[in-house]
PLY file of the C-alpha trace (Angstrom):
ply
format ascii 1.0
element vertex 496
property float x
property float y
property float z
element edge 495
property int vertex1
property int vertex2
end_header
-223.74 -26.24 169.72
-223.12 -26.84 172.98
-219.25 -27.72 172.16
-218.71 -24.66 170.37
-220.66 -22.59 173.55
-217.63 -24.62 176.06
-214.94 -23.50 173.50
-215.70 -20.14 173.61
-216.08 -20.15 177.93
-213.09 -21.93 177.63
-211.11 -19.47 175.69
-212.86 -16.38 178.37
-212.27 -18.02 181.12
-208.52 -18.67 180.09
-208.64 -15.06 179.31
-209.89 -13.59 182.43
-208.01 -15.61 184.91
-204.62 -15.78 183.42
-203.26 -13.03 185.72
-204.37 -14.71 188.66
-202.76 -18.25 187.71
-205.40 -20.19 189.39
-208.97 -21.07 188.11
-211.41 -23.75 187.62
-214.45 -25.08 185.78
-217.19 -27.28 187.00
-218.24 -30.28 185.16
-216.59 -30.27 181.84
-213.84 -27.76 182.60
-210.34 -27.11 182.56
-208.61 -25.99 186.05
-204.60 -25.23 187.26
-204.61 -25.40 190.50
-201.40 -23.46 190.36
-199.21 -26.62 190.29
-198.44 -26.58 186.95
-201.01 -28.98 185.80
-203.61 -28.98 183.63
-206.85 -30.95 183.05
-208.66 -30.88 179.95
-212.14 -33.13 179.70
-214.66 -33.57 176.97
-213.86 -30.70 174.78
-212.72 -30.81 171.00
-211.79 -29.58 169.14
-209.29 -27.47 170.88
-206.70 -24.77 170.25
-204.46 -23.35 172.57
-202.09 -21.00 169.95
-202.40 -19.81 167.24
-200.61 -22.52 165.50
-203.15 -24.56 165.89
-201.40 -26.93 167.98
-202.30 -27.90 171.67
-199.38 -27.50 174.23
-199.11 -28.32 177.79
-196.30 -26.69 179.87
-195.07 -26.41 183.58
-194.86 -23.41 185.40
-192.52 -20.95 184.25
-191.60 -22.83 181.11
-192.39 -22.21 177.57
-191.38 -24.78 174.52
-193.70 -27.58 174.87
-194.00 -30.47 177.79
-196.04 -32.04 175.62
-197.49 -31.00 172.34
-199.92 -32.46 169.74
-199.71 -30.83 165.97
-202.37 -30.12 163.68
-200.49 -33.11 161.61
-201.20 -35.42 164.35
-197.37 -35.63 165.68
-197.53 -36.07 169.43
-194.85 -34.52 170.89
-192.74 -35.18 174.91
-189.77 -32.65 175.53
-190.30 -30.96 172.33
-192.85 -28.77 170.71
-192.12 -30.19 167.28
-192.30 -33.27 167.06
-191.57 -35.30 163.10
-192.98 -38.34 163.90
-196.67 -39.91 165.25
-194.74 -39.73 168.88
-191.36 -38.22 169.91
-189.65 -38.41 173.06
-186.98 -36.18 173.77
-184.76 -35.14 176.52
-185.00 -38.65 178.04
-186.00 -42.18 178.15
-189.82 -43.62 178.42
-190.29 -46.07 181.11
-193.55 -47.99 181.74
-192.94 -48.14 185.43
-192.30 -44.78 187.27
-189.96 -46.38 189.70
-187.68 -47.35 187.16
-185.05 -44.63 186.80
-184.24 -43.67 183.12
-181.10 -44.70 181.09
-179.34 -42.86 178.37
-182.65 -43.18 176.35
-184.48 -45.86 174.94
-187.90 -47.30 175.91
-187.30 -49.71 179.05
-190.92 -51.48 179.70
-190.96 -52.75 183.34
-193.01 -54.97 185.21
-192.38 -53.87 189.09
-188.65 -53.53 189.51
-187.61 -56.00 187.00
-186.77 -54.42 183.63
-188.48 -56.67 180.90
-187.80 -55.17 177.53
-185.80 -52.41 176.56
-185.61 -51.16 173.20
-182.74 -48.78 172.00
-181.25 -47.85 175.11
-177.50 -46.31 175.48
-176.87 -47.53 178.76
-175.83 -50.17 178.17
-173.93 -49.76 175.34
-175.34 -50.87 171.75
-178.47 -52.27 172.78
-180.95 -52.63 169.93
-183.39 -54.64 171.32
-183.14 -57.47 174.54
-185.85 -59.11 176.53
-185.16 -59.53 179.89
-185.88 -62.19 182.77
-185.59 -61.81 186.71
-181.67 -60.39 186.45
-180.63 -62.79 182.96
-180.53 -61.45 179.60
-182.82 -63.82 177.77
-182.26 -62.36 174.28
-179.99 -59.72 172.74
-180.48 -57.95 169.40
-177.28 -55.96 169.20
-177.47 -52.25 167.62
-174.71 -51.75 166.49
-173.53 -55.32 164.84
-176.91 -56.93 164.52
-176.07 -59.91 166.05
-178.48 -61.80 168.11
-177.75 -63.21 171.23
-180.11 -66.18 173.12
-178.67 -66.70 176.52
-175.76 -64.04 176.24
-175.48 -60.38 176.28
-173.09 -60.57 173.51
-173.77 -62.00 170.64
-170.78 -62.13 168.32
-172.28 -63.78 165.60
-175.66 -63.25 163.65
-177.38 -65.66 165.74
-175.33 -66.55 169.04
-177.18 -69.43 171.26
-175.74 -70.13 174.90
-177.47 -73.15 175.45
-179.64 -76.32 173.78
-182.33 -75.33 170.68
-184.97 -77.43 169.52
-186.65 -76.88 166.66
-190.25 -79.24 165.82
-190.07 -78.74 162.18
-187.40 -78.39 159.68
-184.35 -76.14 160.07
-183.46 -74.91 156.31
-179.86 -73.20 155.40
-178.50 -71.51 152.24
-182.49 -71.44 150.87
-186.28 -72.87 150.83
-187.12 -76.38 151.56
-188.16 -78.60 148.47
-192.25 -78.51 148.90
-192.10 -82.04 148.40
-190.03 -82.89 151.52
-191.08 -84.16 154.66
-190.61 -82.02 157.53
-188.46 -82.44 160.61
-185.28 -82.28 158.84
-181.81 -79.84 158.92
-181.20 -79.30 154.70
-178.08 -77.07 153.56
-178.64 -75.52 150.19
-176.74 -74.30 147.24
-178.77 -72.27 145.05
-175.95 -71.22 142.67
-175.30 -74.82 141.73
-179.41 -76.04 141.22
-182.49 -75.70 142.75
-182.58 -78.24 145.23
-178.96 -79.20 145.39
-178.51 -80.12 149.05
-177.70 -82.13 151.80
-180.34 -83.42 154.17
-180.03 -85.13 157.61
-183.11 -87.14 157.91
-184.70 -90.06 159.86
-187.90 -92.41 160.06
-189.14 -94.16 163.14
-188.80 -97.38 161.26
-186.44 -99.38 162.63
-184.16 -96.13 163.99
-183.46 -95.45 160.41
-181.41 -92.45 160.07
-179.35 -91.05 157.27
-177.57 -87.41 155.56
-178.79 -87.66 151.79
-177.09 -86.18 149.00
-179.21 -84.32 146.08
-182.33 -86.17 147.95
-184.86 -85.69 149.93
-186.86 -87.55 152.29
-190.47 -87.55 151.00
-193.32 -85.93 152.42
-196.01 -89.00 152.00
-193.77 -91.82 153.67
-194.58 -95.99 152.93
-193.95 -98.45 155.26
-189.98 -99.20 155.84
-186.72 -97.37 156.24
-185.30 -95.11 154.47
-184.00 -97.53 151.88
-187.59 -98.18 150.91
-188.33 -97.44 147.31
-190.82 -93.98 147.30
-189.24 -93.04 151.21
-186.37 -90.70 149.17
-186.98 -88.74 146.04
-184.52 -87.32 143.67
-183.64 -83.68 143.78
-182.63 -82.86 140.56
-182.98 -84.54 136.97
-180.57 -86.17 135.22
-179.35 -83.55 133.81
-175.61 -83.34 131.39
-173.75 -84.86 134.57
-175.88 -88.10 134.76
-177.10 -86.89 138.02
-178.09 -88.88 140.87
-178.71 -89.22 144.74
-176.04 -90.84 147.41
-177.11 -91.82 151.11
-175.03 -92.64 154.06
-177.81 -94.80 156.05
-177.47 -96.05 160.01
-179.92 -98.83 160.69
-180.43 -98.69 164.28
-182.36 -101.88 164.36
-179.52 -104.09 164.22
-176.61 -101.50 163.96
-175.34 -101.39 160.65
-174.19 -98.00 158.46
-174.40 -98.35 154.53
-173.34 -95.99 151.88
-175.28 -95.50 148.67
-174.59 -94.03 145.36
-177.99 -94.63 143.07
-178.36 -95.15 139.39
-178.90 -91.84 137.29
-181.60 -89.65 138.53
-185.16 -91.03 136.97
-186.13 -87.42 137.20
-186.51 -84.70 139.91
-189.17 -85.81 142.58
-188.97 -89.16 141.55
-188.20 -92.43 143.96
-184.98 -92.84 144.35
-184.37 -96.96 143.65
-181.19 -97.69 145.90
-179.45 -101.12 145.27
-177.02 -102.71 147.22
-174.97 -100.56 149.05
-171.17 -99.79 148.07
-169.92 -100.48 151.33
-171.64 -102.20 154.91
-170.19 -101.71 158.52
-171.82 -103.52 161.15
-171.07 -103.14 164.89
-169.15 -106.45 165.07
-166.56 -104.69 163.50
-167.06 -106.09 160.05
-167.28 -104.63 156.54
-168.68 -105.55 153.36
-168.25 -104.42 149.80
-170.73 -105.53 147.82
-172.80 -107.47 150.31
-174.76 -105.81 153.45
-173.63 -109.11 155.81
-170.02 -109.41 155.95
-168.81 -112.59 157.62
-164.74 -111.19 158.16
-163.28 -107.98 158.32
-163.66 -107.41 154.92
-165.61 -109.38 152.85
-166.08 -108.76 149.20
-169.01 -110.00 147.22
-170.17 -109.63 143.07
-170.13 -111.85 139.61
-168.08 -111.22 137.07
-165.53 -108.62 136.91
-167.19 -107.01 139.89
-165.83 -109.82 141.83
-162.46 -108.75 141.06
-160.56 -106.12 143.94
-158.45 -104.27 142.19
-155.30 -102.23 143.47
-153.38 -99.45 141.40
-150.94 -97.12 142.95
-147.11 -97.21 143.14
-145.18 -98.38 146.29
-142.18 -96.93 145.57
-143.02 -93.80 144.48
-141.77 -91.67 141.27
-138.30 -93.50 141.44
-139.83 -96.66 140.20
-143.31 -96.45 138.18
-142.96 -99.61 136.89
-144.23 -100.83 140.38
-148.10 -100.09 139.88
-149.77 -101.63 142.49
-149.19 -103.87 145.61
-150.69 -105.20 149.16
-148.45 -104.93 152.53
-148.48 -106.57 155.35
-146.78 -105.25 158.68
-145.65 -101.84 159.67
-143.78 -99.29 158.85
-144.15 -98.88 154.93
-143.25 -95.60 154.33
-140.04 -96.35 156.13
-139.70 -99.44 154.58
-139.51 -102.51 157.42
-140.75 -104.72 158.80
-143.68 -105.49 156.29
-144.35 -108.44 153.50
-145.72 -107.27 150.27
-147.83 -109.26 147.31
-146.72 -106.45 145.02
-147.76 -106.08 140.71
-145.57 -104.49 138.25
-145.39 -104.05 134.80
-141.75 -105.26 133.55
-140.27 -102.70 130.95
-139.03 -104.66 127.73
-141.03 -107.78 128.03
-144.36 -106.32 125.95
-147.38 -107.36 127.60
-145.61 -109.66 130.82
-146.40 -109.03 133.78
-144.81 -109.95 137.23
-146.26 -110.63 141.04
-143.63 -110.59 143.91
-144.09 -111.86 146.99
-141.67 -110.47 149.13
-140.55 -110.52 153.00
-138.56 -108.27 155.00
-135.18 -110.19 155.71
-133.94 -107.43 158.30
-132.31 -105.25 156.13
-134.06 -104.96 152.83
-137.27 -106.36 151.25
-136.19 -109.49 149.23
-138.55 -111.44 146.95
-139.22 -114.88 147.75
-141.97 -116.09 145.41
-142.31 -114.21 142.06
-144.77 -115.50 139.21
-143.78 -114.17 135.78
-144.70 -114.99 131.92
-146.11 -118.08 133.24
-143.38 -119.32 135.12
-142.73 -119.42 139.07
-139.37 -118.51 140.69
-138.21 -119.10 144.17
-135.19 -116.93 145.42
-135.65 -115.01 141.69
-137.45 -112.80 139.98
-136.93 -113.81 136.69
-137.86 -117.27 136.75
-136.75 -119.15 132.76
-138.78 -121.95 133.55
-142.00 -123.39 134.78
-140.22 -123.66 138.30
-137.15 -122.15 138.96
-135.62 -122.00 142.33
-132.47 -120.43 143.17
-131.37 -122.03 146.39
-131.39 -125.30 147.77
-134.63 -127.89 147.48
-135.36 -129.68 151.15
-137.90 -132.23 150.42
-138.91 -135.44 151.33
-139.59 -136.53 148.55
-139.54 -135.33 144.47
-141.67 -137.29 142.07
-141.01 -136.97 137.96
-143.76 -136.92 135.83
-141.49 -138.37 132.34
-142.32 -137.99 129.07
-139.52 -139.97 127.44
-139.34 -144.03 127.46
-137.78 -146.00 129.84
-134.36 -147.81 129.54
-135.51 -151.30 129.77
-134.55 -151.84 126.32
-131.28 -152.18 127.52
-132.13 -155.71 128.74
-133.61 -156.87 125.09
-132.14 -159.46 122.65
-131.36 -157.44 120.23
-129.53 -154.75 122.37
-126.16 -153.65 121.39
-124.16 -153.28 124.25
-120.54 -151.60 123.05
-117.80 -153.23 124.53
-115.68 -152.27 127.23
-112.88 -151.79 124.54
-114.86 -149.03 122.93
-116.40 -147.63 126.61
-112.35 -147.23 127.22
-111.44 -145.87 123.95
-114.75 -142.96 124.03
-113.32 -142.49 127.88
-109.81 -141.61 126.80
-110.82 -139.34 123.60
-114.21 -137.50 125.20
-113.10 -137.64 129.22
-116.70 -138.61 130.27
-118.93 -141.59 129.43
-121.28 -141.74 125.84
-124.20 -140.16 125.83
-123.78 -138.34 129.30
-123.28 -134.47 128.80
-119.90 -133.34 129.79
-119.37 -131.08 133.00
-119.20 -127.72 130.87
-122.36 -128.69 129.22
-123.70 -129.41 132.71
-122.62 -125.83 133.95
-123.39 -124.13 131.13
-127.32 -125.81 130.29
-127.75 -127.17 133.67
-129.31 -130.39 134.06
-132.77 -132.09 132.99
-133.79 -134.10 135.74
-135.87 -136.72 134.39
-133.90 -137.02 131.44
-130.32 -137.57 133.65
-132.47 -140.28 135.88
-133.34 -142.10 132.62
-129.77 -141.90 131.59
-128.43 -142.79 134.90
-130.45 -145.48 134.60
-129.54 -146.70 131.05
-126.06 -146.95 132.13
-126.45 -148.86 135.68
-128.35 -151.32 133.44
-125.44 -151.23 131.43
-123.47 -151.81 133.73
-125.39 -154.74 135.39
-124.94 -156.48 131.51
-121.43 -155.96 132.16
-120.81 -157.55 135.59
-123.18 -160.16 134.39
-120.78 -160.74 131.25
-117.79 -160.84 133.56
-119.29 -162.59 135.99
-120.36 -165.49 133.59
-116.32 -164.97 132.71
-115.27 -165.65 136.03
-117.13 -168.88 136.58
-115.64 -170.49 133.65
-112.23 -169.35 134.95
-112.99 -170.22 138.08
-113.95 -174.16 136.85
-111.10 -173.93 134.76
-108.82 -173.04 137.35
-110.72 -175.58 139.38
-109.66 -178.44 136.89
-106.22 -177.75 136.21
-105.62 -177.39 140.53
-106.95 -181.35 140.20
-104.74 -182.44 137.21
-101.57 -180.54 138.98
-102.83 -182.38 141.88
-102.58 -185.76 140.32
-99.99 -185.28 138.52
-97.57 -184.37 141.86
-98.93 -187.86 143.33
-97.83 -190.17 140.73
-94.40 -188.50 140.60
-93.96 -189.55 144.19
0 1
1 2
2 3
3 4
4 5
5 6
6 7
7 8
8 9
9 10
10 11
11 12
12 13
13 14
14 15
15 16
16 17
17 18
18 19
19 20
20 21
21 22
22 23
23 24
24 25
25 26
26 27
27 28
28 29
29 30
30 31
31 32
32 33
33 34
34 35
35 36
36 37
37 38
38 39
39 40
40 41
41 42
42 43
43 44
44 45
45 46
46 47
47 48
48 49
49 50
50 51
51 52
52 53
53 54
54 55
55 56
56 57
57 58
58 59
59 60
60 61
61 62
62 63
63 64
64 65
65 66
66 67
67 68
68 69
69 70
70 71
71 72
72 73
73 74
74 75
75 76
76 77
77 78
78 79
79 80
80 81
81 82
82 83
83 84
84 85
85 86
86 87
87 88
88 89
89 90
90 91
91 92
92 93
93 94
94 95
95 96
96 97
97 98
98 99
99 100
100 101
101 102
102 103
103 104
104 105
105 106
106 107
107 108
108 109
109 110
110 111
111 112
112 113
113 114
114 115
115 116
116 117
117 118
118 119
119 120
120 121
121 122
122 123
123 124
124 125
125 126
126 127
127 128
128 129
129 130
130 131
131 132
132 133
133 134
134 135
135 136
136 137
137 138
138 139
139 140
140 141
141 142
142 143
143 144
144 145
145 146
146 147
147 148
148 149
149 150
150 151
151 152
152 153
153 154
154 155
155 156
156 157
157 158
158 159
159 160
160 161
161 162
162 163
163 164
164 165
165 166
166 167
167 168
168 169
169 170
170 171
171 172
172 173
173 174
174 175
175 176
176 177
177 178
178 179
179 180
180 181
181 182
182 183
183 184
184 185
185 186
186 187
187 188
188 189
189 190
190 191
191 192
192 193
193 194
194 195
195 196
196 197
197 198
198 199
199 200
200 201
201 202
202 203
203 204
204 205
205 206
206 207
207 208
208 209
209 210
210 211
211 212
212 213
213 214
214 215
215 216
216 217
217 218
218 219
219 220
220 221
221 222
222 223
223 224
224 225
225 226
226 227
227 228
228 229
229 230
230 231
231 232
232 233
233 234
234 235
235 236
236 237
237 238
238 239
239 240
240 241
241 242
242 243
243 244
244 245
245 246
246 247
247 248
248 249
249 250
250 251
251 252
252 253
253 254
254 255
255 256
256 257
257 258
258 259
259 260
260 261
261 262
262 263
263 264
264 265
265 266
266 267
267 268
268 269
269 270
270 271
271 272
272 273
273 274
274 275
275 276
276 277
277 278
278 279
279 280
280 281
281 282
282 283
283 284
284 285
285 286
286 287
287 288
288 289
289 290
290 291
291 292
292 293
293 294
294 295
295 296
296 297
297 298
298 299
299 300
300 301
301 302
302 303
303 304
304 305
305 306
306 307
307 308
308 309
309 310
310 311
311 312
312 313
313 314
314 315
315 316
316 317
317 318
318 319
319 320
320 321
321 322
322 323
323 324
324 325
325 326
326 327
327 328
328 329
329 330
330 331
331 332
332 333
333 334
334 335
335 336
336 337
337 338
338 339
339 340
340 341
341 342
342 343
343 344
344 345
345 346
346 347
347 348
348 349
349 350
350 351
351 352
352 353
353 354
354 355
355 356
356 357
357 358
358 359
359 360
360 361
361 362
362 363
363 364
364 365
365 366
366 367
367 368
368 369
369 370
370 371
371 372
372 373
373 374
374 375
375 376
376 377
377 378
378 379
379 380
380 381
381 382
382 383
383 384
384 385
385 386
386 387
387 388
388 389
389 390
390 391
391 392
392 393
393 394
394 395
395 396
396 397
397 398
398 399
399 400
400 401
401 402
402 403
403 404
404 405
405 406
406 407
407 408
408 409
409 410
410 411
411 412
412 413
413 414
414 415
415 416
416 417
417 418
418 419
419 420
420 421
421 422
422 423
423 424
424 425
425 426
426 427
427 428
428 429
429 430
430 431
431 432
432 433
433 434
434 435
435 436
436 437
437 438
438 439
439 440
440 441
441 442
442 443
443 444
444 445
445 446
446 447
447 448
448 449
449 450
450 451
451 452
452 453
453 454
454 455
455 456
456 457
457 458
458 459
459 460
460 461
461 462
462 463
463 464
464 465
465 466
466 467
467 468
468 469
469 470
470 471
471 472
472 473
473 474
474 475
475 476
476 477
477 478
478 479
479 480
480 481
481 482
482 483
483 484
484 485
485 486
486 487
487 488
488 489
489 490
490 491
491 492
492 493
493 494
494 495
């Protein structure tokens, strides 16, 4: 009842004093000091016009400097607010000392702007957070780019300075809920639910890794990321025999290992890492199949896995039968200064293969040693014997294992030695010794060193027998001549 009485009294007061432009009421009252200010206290409900709106205008103006509408909307600078709070004709500054700048909301502490929302000067500001005179964070109102440490972001997130994340950073999708925090994850959900690359670490031994289609388990066991249970498969095996991969660096010892797992045992199951495919250690050695390489390149394995295979085409499409090789030296592409071990299929010889060891002679690559069809060639790519040498052989000694009988049988008593007359007749007819190949035969077929040496030895032994026989005849003739000389001497003495 008291409120209604106060309302009636206030209305009468305004009507009676409207021409005087100066009125006051003690207690819960409304009064005008002729400066255009109106003060209301303790009066509710209250209506100043027929539309049910409450308005406060400055002296000599109509249109509402401050309006409260029946629907609860409040307008400042407008008498038709369409929002709960609508400001027209200027900005809102929560500091009377800060000048308005082209609209927007300015939150100011002292003389320093702290937050600006929707200002047009400077243009394009959607939201800006300041500290002192520096722009700490900006959301561009036109592009939607967010800048931290820069007032003009050119990317969706543009950071000018260092960043730090105490938990995981996920790009392209949500992190596997079973994965440990503190990692960087890159996902492609168009391929699979958790097809990803993850950057992970473990404090044990300085273990750091890049995981492929795998993630660091949220439940860790003792050991580095190679330990079973610390890394899990991100996918089931599927129709493509999916597995996982890892590039792992172990700070304790300084070694980097490259792993490829077997088939996935099921999504979220532990990955069982075997011996790494490749290991690199800080002394520069590289191991294939071993984590402790003892040389620049150290390969290890068993059975077929112990082999090193080369496959390629050293000479290009113009010489496709050259399938693989190993080059030493420089300028392989230009051809010069190198030595090559090359493997080749040989056209027209079935399953035969050739391995060449070639060296640069200043002009071209020349095969120095060839392995072909079980034969060895030196200076030739087509050896037709167990050892074929195209050139001169220098040696301190050559030993030949014989599979033929030595000619000592010549000295047996029953050996029939041809007479010199027979030898002469054979030579006159054939122009070479019996059993010895002719010059044309040797030029055509070459010489079997073992057989020829035995044949020559046989001829030497036969010649020895001839000399012995001739020596016997010479001794007999010498004795006969000596006897004849004695007789002649006696005859001459008797004659005198």
